[in-house]
N, C-alpha and C positions, 0 to 999 in steps of 0.2 A: 315774609322775606326768607325766614329759615326754611319754610316749605319749598320755596323756589330753589334754594341752594341744595337741599336734599334731592330734589328732583333732578337738578343738574348733575349732582355727583353720582346718582344712580346709574345712568347709562355708562359712565366711565368705569365704575366698579364691575359692571357686567362685562365690559370689554376685557378687563384683566382676567376675569374668570374664564372667558371664552379663549383667551390667549393661552392660559395654562392648562386648559382641559386636555389637549393632546399629550402634554407631558405627564399628567396624572394617569391617563390611559396607558401610556407607555410604561410608567412605573408599575402599574397594576399588572400589566402583561409580563414584565420582567420578574416580579415577585411570584406570579403564578407559574412561570416557567421554571424558576429556581426550585419551587416546592415540588413540581413534577419531576425534575431531574433528581432531586434529593430522594424522593420516594422510589424512583427507579433504581438509583444507586444502592439504596438500602435493600431493595428486593434482590438485586443481583448479588450483593454481598451475602444475604441470607441463603440464596441458592448455592453459592460457592461453598459456604460453610456446611450446608446440608450434604452436598456432594463429597466434601472432604470427610465428613463424619461417616458416611456410608462406606467410603474406601477404608477408613480407619477401622471400622467394625469388621470388615472383611479381612483385613490384615491381622487383626487381633485373633480372630478365630483361626486363621491359618498359622499364626505364630504359636498357638497353644496346641497344635497337632502333635501327636506322638511321633509321626514320621519326621525325621530330622530334615530331609530335603524340603518338605513343605514348610516346616517351621522356619527354616533359614529364609525362604522367600518372604514369609510373613514378617519376620524381624527386619529384614532389609527394607521392605516396603514401609514399615513403621518408621524406620530411621529417615527414609526419604520424606514421608509425610510430616515428620517432626520439623523439617526445615521450611515448612510453609509459613507464610505470614498469617495464616488463619489459626495457627496453633496458639492457644492461650496458656497462661501460667498453670491453670488447672489441668490442661491437656498434657503439659510437660510432666507434671507430677504423676498423672495417670500412666503415661508411657514409662516413666522411671520405675513405677511399681510393677508394671507388666513385665519389663525386662528383668527386674529383680526376681519376680515370681517364676519366670522361665528358668533363670539360673538355679534357683532353689529346686525347682521340679527336676531339672536334669541331674543335679548333683545328688539329690535324694534318691532318684531312680537308680543311679549308679551304686549308691550305698545299699539299697534294697537288693539289687542284683548280686552284689558281692556277698551279702549275707545269705541269700537263698541258694547260691551256688556253693557256699562253704569256703569261698576264696577269701583270703585276708583282705581287709580294707587297705587300699594302696597308700600307706603312709610311711614316712621315713623321717627320722630326726634330722634336723638341719640347723645351722646356726641362725639364731634369731637376729632380727634387725636391731642395730644399736638403739637402745632407749625404748624399744617396744618389745617386751618379752613375748615370745610365742609367735610373732609375726615374721613371716619369711618374705624377704624382698624378691621380686621377680628376677630371674637370672637364668643361667644355663639349665637346661632340662635335666632333672634327675628323677628317676622313678624306680620303684621296686620291681615291677613287672615290665618286661619288654614290650608287651602289647598295649600298654597304656600310653596315652598322649598327654603331656602336660599342657595346660592352658593357663596363661597368666591373665587374671581378671584385674584390669587397671581400675575399674570402678570400685573394687573392694581391696585392692592392694594385697591380693593373695593368689595362690596357685592351686588349681584343682586338676584332676586327671580325667580324661575322656577315654571311654572304652573303644571308640572308633573315630575315624577322621570326620564322619558326618556329625557325630556328637560334638567334636571339637569345633566344627564350623558353627554349629548352633550356639554353643557357649560363647564363642567369639562375637557372633552377631548380636546376641543378647547383651553382652558386655558393652559393645559399641553403642547400642541404643541407650543403655543406662547412663553411660558417660556423657553422651550428647545431650540427653534430656536434663541431666543434672547441671551441666554447664549453662544451658539455656534458662533453667528454672532458678538456680541458685547463684549463678555467676561462675567465673573461672575457678574459684576455690570450692565450688559445690561438688565437683567430681571427686574431691579428695576426702569427702566425708565417708565414714563407714556406713554400709548398708545394714539395715536391720533385718535379720532373718535367721533361720536356724543354721548351725554350722554346716559348711559344705563338706560332703564326703570326699575323700581323696586329697584333702589339703595336707601340705607338708607341715 
C-alpha cells in the first residue's frame, strides 16, 4: 500500500518540478546577465581609470616644465582632473605634493637667480600676523623691487614674489591645485595646514 501511495505521489511531484523549471531557468538567466553586466561595468571603470591616469601623467610632465606657459597648462589640467570622480585619496595626496613641489621649484629658482645675478633677495620686514610671529598675512602688495610681482599663496598663508607675470601665473595655478587637493583629501580645514618644504625665496 505504501508503494502504491509513493507511486501516486511521484507524478504529482514531477508536475511541481516541471511547473517551476521555467522560473529556475529565468533566475539562472538573470543571474548570468547580472554577472555579465557587472563584469562589463568593472571593465569600463578600469578603462576610464586608465585613461584618466594617462592624462594625469601627461599633465604632470607638462606641469614640471621650465617653460611657464606650458607649466600653467599642465597645472590647470591637473586641477581639472582632480575634480573627477575617478580621483582617489591617494591621488589627491599625490597632486597636493606635486603642486607643492612646483611652488618650491619656482621659488627656489627665483632665489638662485637672485644669487647668481648678485641682486638682493626680495625681502622686506613687515608686521607679523597677531599670534604667529614671522607670518605675514596676505594683503596689499608691497615689494622691494618694482619689477617683482607679489603672489599670495593661500595654501601656505604666505606671500612670495615672482620675477615675471608668467611665473606669477604658474605660482597661482600651483597654489590653486594644492588648495583644491588639500580640501578634497583632508576636508575644508585641510587647506589651512602648513605645507612642508624649504622656505620660499622672496617671502616677506
